[in-house]
N, C-alpha and C positions, 0 to 999 in steps of 0.2 A: 401738224397732224390734227384731224378732225376729232371731235369728242367721240368717244366709243358709244355704241349702241346700249351697252350695259356697263355700269361703273361698279366696281367692288368697294364696298364701304367697310367691310371687316372680313377677316379670314381666321378660322380656327382649325388647327390640326387636331383631327378627331382620332386618328390611328396611324401608326407607322411601324413597318418592319423592314427587313432587309430587301424585300422585293417591290414594296409599294407604300404609298402615303395616301390617306384619305383626308381631305379638307372639306370644311363647309364654309361657303362664302356668302355673306349677306350682300345683296346687290340692289341697285336702283336702275330701272329701265329708262330709256330716254324720255318717256312720258312722265317720269317721276314715280311710277309704281315700284314699290319695294318687292323684293323676292329673296329666294334662297336657292342656292345650287350646291349639290354635293359633287365633288370632283376627285376622281382617282388619278393619282400621279403615278405613272409607271415609265421605266426607261423604254426606249424604242427597241425594236428587235428586227431581225432579218428572216425572210422566207426564201427558200431556194428550191426552184424547179430544176432538178438534175436529170437530164435527159440524154440518152444514148441508145442507138440502135433501135429506135422505135419504142422504148421503154422509159418510164419515169420512176425515179426512186423515191419511195415513201417510207415513212416510219410509223409504227403503231406503238402507242403507249397508254398507260392508265392515266386518266384525267380525273384527279381527286374531286374537283368541285362538282362534276356531274356523275361521278361514280361509275365510269365505264371506260373501256379501251376503244380508241379510234385511230384510223389511218389519217395521215396528214403529210404535207410536205415537210421536210426538215426545216426547223425554225427555232429561234432562240435569241437570247440577249447575253449580256456580259456584265460582270461586276466592274469592268473598266469603263467609266463614264466618257472617256475620250476616244473610245474605239471607233474607227471609221466604219461605215455600213459594209463596204466591201470586205474588210478584214473580218468583221463579225460573221458575214455570210460564209466566207471561207472556213472560219473556225467551226461554225456550227455544222456545215456539211461534213467536215472531217470528223468532228466529235461523234455525230450521231450515225453516220453511215460508213466512215472510213474513206469516203471519196474525196479525191483532190481533182479540181477542175482546171484544165489549162485555159478555158475561156469562161468568163463570168460577165454577163451583160446585165446592166442595171435597167430594169424594165419600168420602175416607177416607185413612188412613195405614197403610201396610203395611211389613212387613220383607222385604228382598231374600232373605236366607238366614240367619235368626238362629241356625242351628246353627253357623255359622262366622264370621259378619260382624255388625258393628255397624250397617250401613247400612240405612236405612229410606227410603221414598218416599211422597210424597203424590200422590194421584190427583185430577185436575181434569177436569171436564166443560165444554168451551168451546163457545159458541154465538154467534150474531150476529157472524159472522166478516167482516173486511174485509181484502183483500189489499194488502200492501205489499212492499217489496223484502226479499229474503233476505240474511242476514249470516252466513255460515258461518264457523266457526272452522277453523283450519288442520287440525285433527284430523278434520274432517268433509268433507274433499275427496271428491268423487264422490257425496256424498249427493243422493238424488233425492226430491223431494216429489210426491205424487199423491193425489187424492181417489178413493176406491172406494165404490161403492154399499154399503149396510149388508149386503145379502144376500151380495155378493161377499166382503166382509170376514169374514162369519161362515163362508163356504165356505173361505176361506184358513186360519181357525182350525181348522176341522174337519179339512181335508186335510193339515195340517202345514206349509203354506207359511209361516205365522207360528209361530215357535218361541220367540219372546222371552217369557220367563216374566212380566215386569212387564206387557206388553201383554195377555196372556191373563188375568192376575189382575185388571187394571183393567177389562177387558170384563166379567168375571164380576161384579165389585163394582158396576159401573154397571148391569148388567142386573138384579141383585137389588134395587138401589135404585130401579128404574123409570126410570132416566135414558136408558137404550138399549133 
C-alpha cells in the first residue's frame, strides 16, 4: 500500500457519549507539514424515501441543536453496531411512520460530512407500503408523520421548508437514478 497523504502521529479522545466521540488528531502531511484535525465519530444511519400513490412520507421533529422543527425523510441509527443497513432502514421506517415496505431498493451510500465526521448513511427507496403502529423512541417525542404529494415535497425543497441535508441529497440521488 502507498504511503497515505496524511499520517496520524497522535490521537486524543476529547469527548464521548452514547451517540458520538470527538477526537483530536495530530497529523503530518505528505510534505512534512504538521497539522491538527478534529474528527467526530458517529455510527452510520439510514434514510428512507417511502413513496406510494404519488406521495412521499415525511416526518417532522424538533431538532435541538438548531432549536426548530423540520420536515425530513424518516432516518436514524441503532444501538446495535452490527445491524445491516437494510434492517436499519426497515426498523426506522416502521418506528417513525408505522410503515412496512414490501420493496426496499438501496440507492446508494453517502457521507454526512466527511470533512469533519466519519458518519455515512445509506439511502433506500421504499414502496408497496402497509400501515402499522408507530413505535417512537423517547428522543422522538412530538414527532409527526405525514404524506405529501411529490410536487408539494419538491416545492418544500425549493422554498427551504426542508433544510435537512440528507433528505435533499437522498432526493437528488433518487432523482438521478430515476427512482423519483
